[in-house]
C-alpha positions in Angstrom: -20.2 -21.2 16.8 -18.5 -20.5 20.4 -15.1 -22.5 19.5 -15.1 -20.7 15.9 -14.6 -18.2 18.5 -12.5 -19.2 20.4 -10.0 -20.6 18.1 -10.1 -17.5 16.6 -9.0 -15.7 19.4 -6.4 -17.9 20.3 -4.8 -17.9 16.8 -4.6 -14.4 17.0 -2.8 -14.2 20.4 -0.5 -16.9 19.5 0.0 -14.4 15.8 0.8 -11.7 18.6 3.2 -13.6 19.9 4.7 -15.5 16.9 5.3 -12.2 14.8 6.8 -13.3 11.4 10.7 -12.9 11.0 11.3 -10.1 8.9 13.4 -11.3 5.9 16.2 -9.0 4.6 15.5 -8.4 1.1 18.0 -9.4 -1.9 19.2 -6.4 -4.1 16.7 -7.5 -7.0 13.6 -7.0 -4.6 14.9 -4.3 -3.5 15.8 -2.6 -6.8 12.3 -3.8 -8.0 10.3 -2.1 -4.8 12.1 1.3 -5.3 11.2 1.2 -8.8 7.4 0.4 -7.7 7.3 3.0 -5.3 9.3 5.6 -7.8 6.5 4.8 -10.5 3.2 4.8 -8.2 4.7 8.2 -6.7 5.2 9.2 -10.4 2.1 7.9 -11.3 -0.4 10.5 -8.0 1.9 13.5 -9.4 1.1 12.7 -12.9 -3.4 11.9 -12.1 -2.3 15.1 -9.4 -1.3 18.1 -12.5 -4.6 16.7 -14.4 -7.2 17.0 -12.1 -5.2 20.8 -11.7 -5.3 21.1 -15.5 -9.1 19.8 -15.5 -10.5 22.1 -12.3 -8.2 25.0 -14.8 -9.0 24.6 -18.3 -13.5 24.0 -16.6 -13.0 27.3 -15.2 -11.6 29.1 -17.8 -14.9 28.1 -20.2 -17.3 29.3 -17.3 
């Protein structure tokens, strides 16, 4: 058990020292990431609008 904790500590230390190199994204990957980010932004805006509308309707019924 002690050996496992020791190896984990050593692995964490090695990961800090030998960080993976950042690979530049291809043009396709950049466009895909921009598309995904935009879709997530629009989704969160839509959910916020729907929540506000739901709250407004709930208050109006009272």
